[in-house]
C-alpha positions as CSV (number, residue, x, y, z in Angstrom):
1,X,147.2,-98.4,97.7
2,X,145.7,-95.1,98.9
3,X,142.7,-96.9,100.5
4,X,145.0,-99.1,102.6
5,X,146.8,-96.0,104.0
6,X,143.5,-94.3,104.7
7,X,142.1,-97.2,106.6
8,X,145.3,-97.6,108.6
9,X,145.0,-94.0,109.7
10,X,141.3,-94.4,110.5
11,X,142.0,-97.5,112.7
12,X,144.8,-95.7,114.4
13,X,142.6,-92.7,115.2
14,X,139.5,-94.7,116.0
15,X,140.6,-98.2,117.2
16,X,137.1,-99.6,117.8
17,X,135.7,-98.5,114.3
18,X,133.6,-101.3,113.0
19,X,132.2,-99.8,109.7
20,X,133.4,-97.3,107.2
21,X,130.9,-95.3,105.1
22,X,132.1,-94.0,101.8
23,X,130.3,-91.2,100.0
24,X,131.0,-90.5,96.3
25,X,129.5,-88.2,93.7
26,X,129.4,-88.7,89.9
27,X,127.5,-91.9,90.3
28,X,127.3,-92.8,86.5
29,X,131.1,-92.9,86.4
30,X,131.3,-95.2,89.5
31,X,128.7,-97.6,88.1
32,X,130.7,-98.1,84.9
33,X,133.7,-99.2,86.9
34,X,133.6,-102.8,87.9
35,X,136.7,-102.3,90.2
36,X,134.6,-100.1,92.6
37,X,132.1,-102.9,93.1
38,X,134.8,-105.5,93.5
39,X,136.4,-103.3,96.1
40,X,133.1,-103.1,97.9
41,X,132.5,-106.8,97.8
42,X,136.0,-107.7,99.1
43,X,136.3,-104.8,101.5
44,X,135.7,-107.0,104.6
45,X,138.2,-109.6,103.4
46,X,140.9,-107.0,102.4
47,X,140.7,-104.7,105.4
48,X,138.8,-106.6,108.1
49,X,136.1,-104.0,108.4
50,X,132.6,-103.6,107.1
51,X,131.6,-100.9,104.7
52,X,128.8,-99.1,102.9
53,X,129.2,-97.0,99.8
54,X,126.7,-94.2,99.0
55,X,126.6,-92.5,95.6
56,X,125.3,-89.0,95.2
57,X,124.3,-87.4,91.9
58,X,126.8,-85.2,90.3
59,X,126.7,-81.5,91.5
60,X,124.9,-82.4,94.7
61,X,126.5,-79.6,96.5
62,X,129.5,-79.1,98.7
63,X,130.2,-80.7,102.0
64,X,132.5,-80.1,105.0
65,X,135.5,-82.0,103.5
66,X,135.2,-79.9,100.3
67,X,135.5,-76.7,102.4
68,X,138.4,-78.1,104.4
69,X,140.4,-79.0,101.2
70,X,139.5,-75.7,99.6
71,X,140.7,-73.8,102.6
72,X,144.0,-75.7,102.7
73,X,144.7,-75.1,99.0
74,X,143.7,-71.4,99.3
75,X,146.2,-71.0,102.2
76,X,148.9,-72.8,100.3
77,X,148.4,-70.5,97.3
78,X,148.5,-67.5,99.5
79,X,151.7,-68.6,101.2
80,X,153.4,-69.2,97.8
81,X,152.4,-65.7,96.7
82,X,153.4,-64.1,100.0
83,X,156.8,-65.6,100.2
84,X,157.7,-65.9,96.5
85,X,159.9,-68.4,94.7
86,X,162.1,-69.3,97.6
87,X,159.2,-70.9,99.4
88,X,157.1,-72.1,96.5
89,X,155.3,-75.5,96.8
90,X,156.5,-77.4,93.7
91,X,155.3,-80.9,94.3
92,X,153.1,-83.2,96.4
93,X,155.8,-83.8,99.0
94,X,156.3,-80.1,99.6
95,X,152.6,-79.6,99.8
96,X,152.3,-82.4,102.4
97,X,155.1,-81.0,104.5
98,X,153.7,-77.5,104.2
99,X,150.3,-78.7,105.3
100,X,151.6,-80.7,108.3
101,X,153.6,-77.7,109.5
102,X,150.7,-75.2,109.1
103,X,147.7,-77.2,110.3
104,X,148.4,-79.2,113.4
105,X,144.8,-80.3,113.9
106,X,144.4,-81.8,110.4
107,X,145.8,-85.2,109.6
108,X,147.6,-85.2,106.2
109,X,148.5,-88.3,104.2
110,X,151.1,-88.2,101.5
111,X,150.6,-90.6,98.7
112,X,152.9,-91.2,95.7
113,X,151.9,-92.5,92.3
114,X,152.8,-96.0,93.5
115,X,150.2,-95.7,96.3
116,X,147.4,-95.5,93.7
117,X,148.4,-98.7,91.9
């Protein structure tokens, strides 16, 4: 599960973390999904850490993480165009490896389809 991998990384980077704050947009879609609320209710039991989940209205604006992700994707596209087919990024594993090698100060996680189940 993606969330498990993310929390493991957070605990590794910040060993004394005692609460995680989630922020999501598109609130109506989240409220229609009972799994999100079950996740919130069982978060302490599943991950041994407290949590809060905040929902923003759709189209609330961009935040720092949106800019970081956009910058990484822009640079990946630029790299593919610059170096052509021999160094194209064709799948998530190649994108992960490319990101790790080009941005040393950013932590990248690679998740397969099985991680989302």
